[in-house]
PLY file of the C-alpha trace (Angstrom):
ply
format ascii 1.0
element vertex 159
property float x
property float y
property float z
element edge 158
property int vertex1
property int vertex2
end_header
-7.43 -1.11 -8.66
-3.91 0.18 -8.11
-2.44 -3.25 -8.78
-4.33 -3.42 -12.07
-3.05 0.00 -13.11
0.57 -0.78 -12.26
0.58 -4.17 -13.98
-1.20 -2.85 -17.10
1.23 0.07 -17.23
4.24 -2.24 -17.01
3.04 -5.21 -19.08
1.18 -3.04 -21.61
4.23 -0.83 -22.18
2.43 2.40 -21.38
-0.39 1.81 -23.91
-3.28 4.11 -22.94
-5.94 1.47 -23.73
-4.33 -0.98 -21.35
-3.65 1.64 -18.68
-7.31 2.64 -18.71
-8.58 -0.95 -18.60
-6.09 -2.06 -15.94
-8.10 -0.50 -13.09
-11.26 -2.17 -14.33
-9.47 -5.53 -14.50
-8.32 -5.09 -10.91
-11.79 -4.09 -9.73
-13.48 -7.01 -11.52
-11.02 -9.41 -9.89
-11.28 -8.04 -6.37
-15.08 -8.14 -6.22
-15.19 -11.79 -5.12
-12.89 -11.38 -2.14
-12.95 -7.71 -1.21
-14.41 -8.51 2.20
-11.85 -11.23 2.96
-8.43 -10.09 1.79
-5.65 -8.11 3.38
-4.87 -4.97 1.35
-1.63 -6.52 0.09
-3.58 -9.56 -1.12
-5.98 -7.20 -2.90
-3.02 -5.41 -4.49
-1.60 -8.73 -5.71
-5.00 -9.83 -7.02
-5.37 -6.59 -8.97
-1.83 -6.80 -10.32
-2.33 -10.33 -11.62
-5.64 -9.25 -13.18
-4.06 -6.23 -14.89
-1.28 -8.35 -16.38
-3.70 -11.15 -17.27
-5.92 -8.71 -19.14
-3.09 -7.23 -21.22
-1.65 -10.63 -22.10
-4.95 -12.33 -22.99
-6.36 -9.31 -24.85
-3.24 -9.20 -27.01
-3.38 -12.97 -27.52
-7.08 -12.87 -28.44
-6.71 -10.04 -30.95
-3.34 -10.75 -32.54
-2.81 -14.49 -32.47
-6.29 -16.00 -32.32
-7.90 -13.24 -34.45
-11.08 -13.24 -32.35
-13.21 -10.14 -32.83
-13.53 -8.91 -29.24
-12.44 -5.30 -29.67
-13.65 -4.26 -26.23
-11.90 -7.15 -24.49
-15.03 -8.39 -22.77
-13.84 -11.99 -22.48
-10.38 -11.22 -21.05
-11.55 -8.35 -18.87
-14.75 -9.68 -17.33
-14.46 -13.41 -17.96
-10.87 -14.21 -17.11
-10.27 -11.49 -14.54
-13.54 -12.41 -12.82
-12.56 -16.10 -12.76
-9.13 -15.18 -11.41
-10.79 -13.09 -8.69
-12.95 -16.02 -7.60
-9.89 -18.21 -7.23
-7.83 -15.40 -5.65
-10.46 -15.08 -2.91
-9.59 -18.63 -1.87
-5.86 -17.86 -1.91
-5.63 -14.40 -0.35
-8.69 -14.80 1.87
-6.89 -17.40 3.99
-5.65 -16.43 7.42
-2.13 -17.60 6.48
-1.91 -14.71 4.00
-3.54 -12.09 6.22
-7.14 -12.65 5.17
-10.12 -13.14 7.43
-10.40 -16.86 6.70
-13.54 -18.92 6.39
-12.91 -19.53 2.71
-11.60 -22.63 0.98
-9.45 -22.57 -2.13
-10.97 -25.85 -3.34
-14.51 -24.52 -2.98
-13.56 -21.28 -4.75
-12.07 -23.23 -7.66
-15.15 -25.46 -7.90
-17.50 -22.49 -7.71
-15.53 -20.62 -10.37
-15.54 -23.64 -12.67
-19.28 -24.07 -12.12
-19.89 -20.41 -12.96
-17.80 -20.71 -16.13
-19.69 -23.86 -17.11
-23.10 -22.27 -16.56
-22.04 -19.20 -18.56
-20.78 -21.36 -21.44
-23.94 -23.46 -21.61
-26.18 -20.40 -21.33
-24.17 -18.51 -23.95
-24.27 -21.37 -26.43
-28.03 -21.73 -25.92
-28.85 -18.05 -26.27
-26.54 -17.38 -29.20
-27.51 -20.65 -30.87
-31.16 -19.63 -30.76
-30.40 -16.14 -32.02
-28.28 -17.55 -34.84
-31.04 -19.97 -35.86
-33.78 -17.33 -35.73
-32.08 -14.18 -37.02
-28.44 -14.84 -37.80
-25.45 -13.31 -36.06
-23.36 -11.85 -38.89
-23.94 -8.89 -41.13
-23.38 -9.18 -44.86
-20.14 -7.73 -46.23
-22.01 -4.66 -47.48
-23.65 -4.14 -44.09
-20.29 -4.53 -42.33
-18.78 -1.92 -44.64
-21.62 0.54 -43.99
-21.54 -0.22 -40.25
-24.11 -1.63 -37.86
-25.51 1.80 -36.98
-26.68 2.40 -40.54
-27.42 -1.21 -41.47
-29.43 -2.27 -38.45
-30.58 0.85 -36.64
-30.79 3.19 -39.63
-29.00 5.95 -37.74
-25.65 7.58 -38.34
-22.85 8.14 -35.88
-22.51 11.70 -37.20
-26.02 12.96 -38.16
-25.19 16.71 -38.33
-22.56 16.06 -41.00
-24.80 14.22 -43.44
0 1
1 2
2 3
3 4
4 5
5 6
6 7
7 8
8 9
9 10
10 11
11 12
12 13
13 14
14 15
15 16
16 17
17 18
18 19
19 20
20 21
21 22
22 23
23 24
24 25
25 26
26 27
27 28
28 29
29 30
30 31
31 32
32 33
33 34
34 35
35 36
36 37
37 38
38 39
39 40
40 41
41 42
42 43
43 44
44 45
45 46
46 47
47 48
48 49
49 50
50 51
51 52
52 53
53 54
54 55
55 56
56 57
57 58
58 59
59 60
60 61
61 62
62 63
63 64
64 65
65 66
66 67
67 68
68 69
69 70
70 71
71 72
72 73
73 74
74 75
75 76
76 77
77 78
78 79
79 80
80 81
81 82
82 83
83 84
84 85
85 86
86 87
87 88
88 89
89 90
90 91
91 92
92 93
93 94
94 95
95 96
96 97
97 98
98 99
99 100
100 101
101 102
102 103
103 104
104 105
105 106
106 107
107 108
108 109
109 110
110 111
111 112
112 113
113 114
114 115
115 116
116 117
117 118
118 119
119 120
120 121
121 122
122 123
123 124
124 125
125 126
126 127
127 128
128 129
129 130
130 131
131 132
132 133
133 134
134 135
135 136
136 137
137 138
138 139
139 140
140 141
141 142
142 143
143 144
144 145
145 146
146 147
147 148
148 149
149 150
150 151
151 152
152 153
153 154
154 155
155 156
156 157
157 158
């Protein structure tokens, strides 16, 4: 968590959104190998995750123009994949870990998890798109999803 905070603080140039998501990036990444790594390996894993989140979130929003305002893909997807691979790196006895983990197996398992998530996502969202549609109309987007879909307001006392 500390590594994620420090990297997000440095790479994100003190942006509060990045500083608050940096710890989460570090925690998502360390989940796979928290029982294997030396504390310095955990710090490095979190730091890479914090920097990875800031860089890929900025890339996704600004260059690719993908509408992921919460940063779900960079935060949970990429930092989680990095954590799976990092368990194979920092879990080795050569780097102070407990051992019993293989980098090759961690990479294969991470790739398999990504593949399963992609196939499942395309199936689920493909079915939803065919049955109901995924996008709101321009008028519904302007009014907001709360009013258009749920028929509730974000500020009911002021209406």
